[in-house]
C-alpha positions as CSV (number, residue, x, y, z in Angstrom):
1,M,-0.1,-0.2,0.2
2,R,1.7,3.1,-0.9
3,S,1.8,5.9,1.8
4,V,0.9,9.4,1.3
5,P,3.8,11.9,1.8
6,Q,3.6,13.6,4.8
7,S,3.9,17.0,3.4
8,V,0.3,16.2,1.8
9,V,-1.7,15.2,4.7
10,E,-2.8,18.7,6.5
11,P,-2.3,18.3,10.2
12,A,-5.8,18.3,12.2
13,S,-4.4,21.4,14.6
14,A,-4.4,23.4,11.0
15,Q,-7.8,22.9,9.8
16,P,-9.6,24.9,12.5
17,E,-7.0,27.8,11.6
18,A,-8.0,27.5,7.8
19,R,-11.3,27.5,8.9
20,R,-11.2,30.6,10.7
21,A,-9.2,32.6,8.0
22,S,-12.1,31.4,5.5
23,D,-14.5,32.7,7.7
24,A,-12.5,35.9,8.2
25,V,-12.4,36.6,4.5
26,I,-15.7,36.3,4.1
27,A,-16.9,38.2,6.9
28,Q,-15.0,41.5,6.0
29,P,-17.1,42.5,3.2
30,R,-19.8,41.9,5.0
31,R,-18.4,44.4,8.0
32,L,-17.5,46.7,5.2
33,M,-21.7,46.6,4.0
34,T,-22.7,47.1,7.2
35,Y,-20.1,50.0,8.0
36,R,-21.1,51.6,4.4
37,A,-25.1,51.3,5.4
38,K,-24.5,53.3,8.6
39,E,-22.5,55.7,7.3
40,A,-25.5,56.4,4.6
41,A,-27.8,56.5,7.3
42,W,-25.8,59.5,9.3
43,A,-25.6,61.0,5.9
44,Y,-29.1,60.6,4.9
45,L,-30.1,62.1,8.8
46,F,-27.7,65.1,8.6
47,L,-29.1,65.8,5.1
48,T,-33.0,65.6,6.6
49,P,-33.2,69.6,7.3
50,F,-32.0,70.4,3.8
51,F,-34.4,68.0,2.0
52,I,-36.8,69.2,4.2
53,G,-36.3,72.9,3.4
54,L,-35.9,72.2,-0.1
55,V,-39.6,70.6,-0.5
56,A,-40.9,73.4,1.7
57,F,-39.5,76.2,0.4
58,I,-38.7,75.6,-3.4
59,V,-40.1,72.3,-4.6
60,G,-43.5,72.7,-3.1
61,P,-43.9,76.5,-3.9
62,V,-42.8,75.8,-7.7
63,V,-45.5,73.1,-7.9
64,A,-48.2,75.2,-5.8
65,A,-47.2,78.2,-8.4
66,F,-47.5,75.7,-11.3
67,A,-51.2,74.6,-10.4
68,I,-52.2,78.4,-9.5
69,S,-51.4,79.5,-13.0
70,F,-54.4,77.6,-14.2
71,T,-56.8,78.9,-12.2
72,S,-58.4,82.7,-11.0
73,W,-57.1,83.5,-7.8
74,D,-57.2,87.2,-6.1
75,L,-55.6,86.2,-2.3
76,L,-58.8,86.8,-1.2
77,S,-61.3,84.0,-2.5
78,P,-60.7,80.4,-3.5
79,P,-58.7,79.8,-6.5
80,V,-61.1,78.9,-9.6
81,W,-59.6,76.9,-12.1
82,I,-59.6,78.4,-15.7
83,G,-57.6,75.8,-17.6
84,L,-55.1,77.6,-19.9
85,D,-57.2,81.0,-20.0
86,N,-54.2,82.8,-18.3
87,Y,-51.7,81.4,-21.0
88,R,-54.3,82.5,-23.8
89,E,-54.6,86.2,-22.2
90,M,-50.9,86.7,-22.1
91,A,-50.2,85.6,-25.6
92,A,-52.6,88.5,-26.5
93,D,-51.9,91.1,-23.9
94,S,-49.7,93.6,-25.4
95,L,-48.1,94.9,-22.2
96,F,-46.5,91.3,-21.3
97,W,-44.9,91.8,-24.6
98,T,-43.9,95.1,-24.3
99,A,-42.0,93.9,-20.9
100,L,-40.7,90.6,-22.4
101,G,-39.3,93.6,-25.2
102,N,-37.6,95.8,-22.5
103,T,-36.4,92.5,-20.6
104,V,-34.3,91.5,-24.2
105,Y,-33.3,94.8,-24.6
106,F,-31.9,95.1,-21.1
107,T,-30.7,91.6,-21.3
108,A,-28.6,92.1,-25.1
109,V,-27.2,95.4,-23.8
110,S,-26.1,94.8,-20.7
111,V,-24.9,91.2,-20.6
112,P,-22.0,91.9,-23.5
113,L,-21.1,95.5,-22.1
114,G,-20.7,93.9,-18.9
115,L,-18.6,91.1,-20.2
116,I,-16.6,93.0,-22.1
117,L,-15.8,96.1,-19.4
118,A,-14.9,93.2,-16.8
119,L,-12.7,91.4,-19.4
120,G,-10.9,94.4,-19.7
121,L,-10.6,95.7,-16.4
122,A,-9.6,92.1,-15.1
123,T,-6.8,92.1,-17.9
124,L,-4.9,95.1,-16.2
125,M,-5.8,94.4,-13.0
126,N,-3.9,91.0,-13.2
127,N,-0.8,92.7,-13.5
128,K,1.6,93.1,-10.0
129,L,1.2,96.9,-9.9
130,P,1.5,99.0,-6.6
131,G,-2.2,99.5,-4.7
132,I,-3.8,97.0,-7.5
133,D,-5.3,95.1,-4.4
134,L,-6.7,98.2,-3.3
135,L,-7.6,98.9,-6.7
136,R,-9.6,95.6,-6.9
137,A,-11.6,96.0,-3.5
138,I,-12.9,99.6,-4.9
139,Y,-14.5,97.5,-8.1
140,F,-15.9,94.8,-5.9
141,F,-17.1,97.1,-3.4
142,P,-20.9,98.0,-5.5
143,V,-21.6,94.1,-5.5
144,T,-21.7,94.1,-1.9
145,A,-23.5,97.2,-1.4
146,S,-27.2,97.1,-1.1
147,I,-29.1,97.1,-4.3
148,V,-31.9,99.4,-2.8
149,A,-29.2,101.8,-1.5
150,V,-27.4,101.9,-5.0
151,S,-30.8,102.4,-6.9
152,L,-31.5,105.5,-4.6
153,L,-28.2,106.8,-4.9
154,W,-28.1,106.6,-9.1
155,A,-31.7,107.8,-8.8
156,W,-30.4,110.9,-6.8
157,M,-27.5,111.2,-9.5
158,Y,-30.0,111.1,-12.3
159,T,-32.0,113.9,-11.2
160,P,-32.3,116.3,-13.7
161,N,-32.0,119.6,-12.0
162,F,-29.7,119.1,-9.2
163,G,-27.8,115.6,-9.9
164,I,-24.3,115.3,-10.1
165,I,-24.1,113.7,-13.7
166,N,-26.0,116.5,-15.4
167,Y,-24.2,119.2,-13.1
168,M,-20.7,117.9,-14.1
169,L,-22.0,117.6,-18.1
170,S,-23.1,121.2,-17.6
171,Q,-19.2,122.3,-16.4
172,V,-17.7,120.9,-19.9
173,G,-20.8,122.4,-22.3
174,L,-22.6,119.1,-22.6
175,P,-26.2,118.7,-22.9
176,A,-27.9,117.4,-19.8
177,P,-30.5,114.5,-21.1
178,S,-33.3,113.7,-18.4
179,W,-32.1,110.5,-17.8
180,L,-34.8,108.7,-16.1
181,V,-37.7,111.0,-17.2
182,D,-37.4,110.8,-20.9
183,P,-38.3,107.1,-22.3
184,K,-35.5,107.4,-24.4
185,T,-32.8,107.3,-22.0
186,A,-34.8,105.5,-19.3
187,M,-33.5,101.9,-19.9
188,P,-30.0,103.0,-20.7
189,S,-29.9,105.0,-17.8
190,I,-30.9,101.7,-15.9
191,I,-28.3,99.7,-17.8
192,I,-25.3,102.2,-17.2
193,M,-26.3,101.6,-13.3
194,S,-26.7,97.6,-13.6
195,V,-23.4,97.3,-15.3
196,W,-21.6,99.3,-13.0
197,R,-22.9,97.5,-10.2
198,G,-22.1,93.8,-11.3
199,L,-18.8,94.9,-12.7
200,G,-16.8,93.5,-9.6
201,F,-18.5,90.5,-9.6
202,N,-17.0,89.6,-13.2
203,I,-14.0,91.0,-12.9
204,V,-13.3,88.8,-9.5
205,V,-14.5,85.6,-12.1
206,F,-11.9,86.8,-15.0
207,L,-9.5,87.2,-12.6
208,A,-9.7,83.3,-11.1
209,G,-9.7,82.5,-14.7
210,L,-6.6,84.9,-16.1
211,Q,-4.1,83.4,-12.8
212,S,-5.7,80.2,-13.6
213,I,-3.8,80.0,-17.1
214,P,-0.2,78.9,-17.0
215,R,2.5,81.7,-17.6
216,D,5.0,79.1,-19.4
217,L,2.3,79.2,-22.2
218,H,2.9,83.4,-22.5
219,E,6.2,83.0,-21.7
220,A,6.9,80.5,-24.4
221,A,5.0,82.4,-27.1
222,Q,6.9,85.7,-26.3
223,L,10.1,84.1,-26.6
224,D,8.6,83.0,-30.0
225,G,8.1,86.9,-31.1
226,A,4.4,86.8,-30.5
227,G,3.1,90.3,-29.4
228,E,0.6,91.1,-26.8
229,W,-2.3,91.1,-28.9
230,N,-1.6,87.9,-30.5
231,R,-0.7,86.2,-26.8
232,F,-3.7,87.4,-25.7
233,R,-5.8,86.7,-28.8
234,K,-4.4,83.1,-29.1
235,I,-3.8,82.1,-25.9
236,T,-5.8,84.2,-23.0
237,L,-8.8,83.6,-24.5
238,P,-9.4,80.2,-25.8
239,L,-8.0,79.6,-22.5
240,L,-10.3,81.9,-20.6
241,T,-13.4,80.3,-22.9
242,P,-15.0,78.4,-19.9
243,T,-15.1,81.3,-17.3
244,I,-16.8,83.3,-20.4
245,F,-19.1,80.9,-20.7
246,F,-19.7,80.6,-17.1
247,A,-20.4,84.7,-16.3
248,T,-22.3,84.5,-20.1
249,V,-25.1,82.1,-18.4
250,M,-25.4,83.4,-14.9
251,G,-25.4,87.3,-16.9
252,L,-28.3,86.1,-18.8
253,I,-30.1,84.8,-15.9
254,T,-29.7,87.8,-13.3
255,S,-30.4,90.1,-16.1
256,F,-33.9,88.5,-17.3
257,Q,-34.9,88.9,-13.6
258,V,-34.0,92.4,-13.4
259,F,-36.5,93.7,-10.8
260,E,-35.0,96.0,-8.1
261,Q,-33.5,98.8,-10.3
262,T,-36.9,99.4,-12.0
263,Y,-39.2,99.2,-9.0
264,I,-37.1,101.8,-7.2
265,M,-35.9,104.0,-9.7
266,T,-38.7,104.2,-12.2
267,Q,-41.7,102.4,-11.4
268,G,-41.6,100.8,-14.9
269,G,-42.2,104.4,-16.6
270,P,-41.6,106.7,-18.3
271,G,-44.8,105.3,-20.6
272,N,-43.5,101.6,-19.7
273,A,-40.1,102.4,-21.2
274,T,-38.6,100.5,-18.6
275,L,-41.5,97.7,-17.4
276,T,-39.6,94.5,-17.5
277,I,-40.9,91.1,-16.7
278,V,-40.5,90.2,-13.5
279,Y,-41.6,93.7,-12.3
280,D,-45.0,93.0,-14.4
281,I,-45.4,89.9,-12.5
282,F,-45.3,91.9,-9.5
283,Q,-47.7,94.2,-10.3
284,N,-49.9,91.6,-11.5
285,G,-49.7,89.5,-8.1
286,F,-49.3,92.4,-5.4
287,T,-51.0,95.2,-6.7
288,F,-53.7,93.7,-8.9
289,L,-54.2,90.5,-7.2
290,R,-54.1,88.3,-9.9
291,M,-52.1,85.3,-8.7
292,G,-53.3,83.1,-11.2
293,Y,-51.8,85.3,-14.4
294,A,-48.5,86.2,-12.5
295,S,-47.7,82.6,-11.9
296,A,-48.6,81.8,-15.5
297,M,-46.2,84.8,-16.4
298,S,-43.5,83.4,-14.1
299,F,-43.5,80.1,-15.8
300,V,-43.1,81.5,-19.1
301,L,-40.1,83.2,-18.1
302,F,-38.8,80.0,-16.6
303,A,-39.4,78.3,-19.9
304,I,-37.5,81.2,-21.9
305,L,-34.8,81.1,-19.4
306,F,-34.9,77.0,-19.7
307,V,-34.1,77.3,-23.2
308,I,-31.7,79.8,-23.3
309,T,-29.7,77.7,-21.0
310,V,-30.0,74.7,-22.8
311,I,-29.0,76.7,-26.0
312,Q,-25.6,77.8,-24.6
313,V,-25.0,74.7,-23.0
314,R,-25.1,72.9,-26.3
315,L,-23.5,75.8,-28.5
316,Q,-20.5,75.4,-25.8
317,T,-19.0,72.5,-27.7
318,R,-18.2,75.1,-30.7
319,W,-16.6,77.6,-28.8
320,V,-15.8,76.6,-25.4
321,H,-12.2,74.9,-25.0
322,Y,-11.6,72.8,-21.6
323,A,-7.9,72.6,-20.6
């Protein structure tokens, strides 16, 4: 009878150890799964207040407003279901189209103007010059100021009789416009004020983008004989396109929601020249107590912003270059 080699025979004392090792290997994933489950439970527990606030103060009101847009409700009596009548009335409302046209005009002028000025100033402030930090803080200060205070200040500056702007124009022999009183200059006046106030935010955004561009690229291009304009056009602008895209999206969304300036400085006048869509929503909802119609206008504004944002996101692949 052949004998089995001693090395092949496993000692009896080694079998429990092998079994325990095998059980430990099997139990390790179980412990890991239990740990992850506990970790997820704690995460959801800490996120619960956020989700409650999200549902109670954002999702809930949005759903309620969407339902109200199909009703006639004056805040005093129960809502009455009228279907799509609010949207049909809006399509035939000339005042709504005036407000939408004024908002598009404000956006089409203020957003490009603000971006161009902010990019130029950010490029200058990106250099290491004496007192540059103080200059950056001065340009950013209007962003931190209250929009109400800024609007009141500019309304005083625009006053035809004793405003500082017309006083300075008269000192150099230039005509003094009626700024907020003339329908032709009312909206440009609000655009100037809005661009001035939002300039600091865009400057900070562009400064962050400029400082993220490697200096080695500019140094290499300079050694190859590229001038300052060519370096800006061939290096800075392409690498800055993600920042420009972000600033453009934020600017368009903000400009379509312009309200405080027109409410404080002109109340939509003169002759509805500065009536914006958000101010029209405010008037219908809280002045005329037409909450259903105001809700319908709000969702039309949401649809416009959604379409514009989707188009921008789709088109970014054609001109935005990510490093």
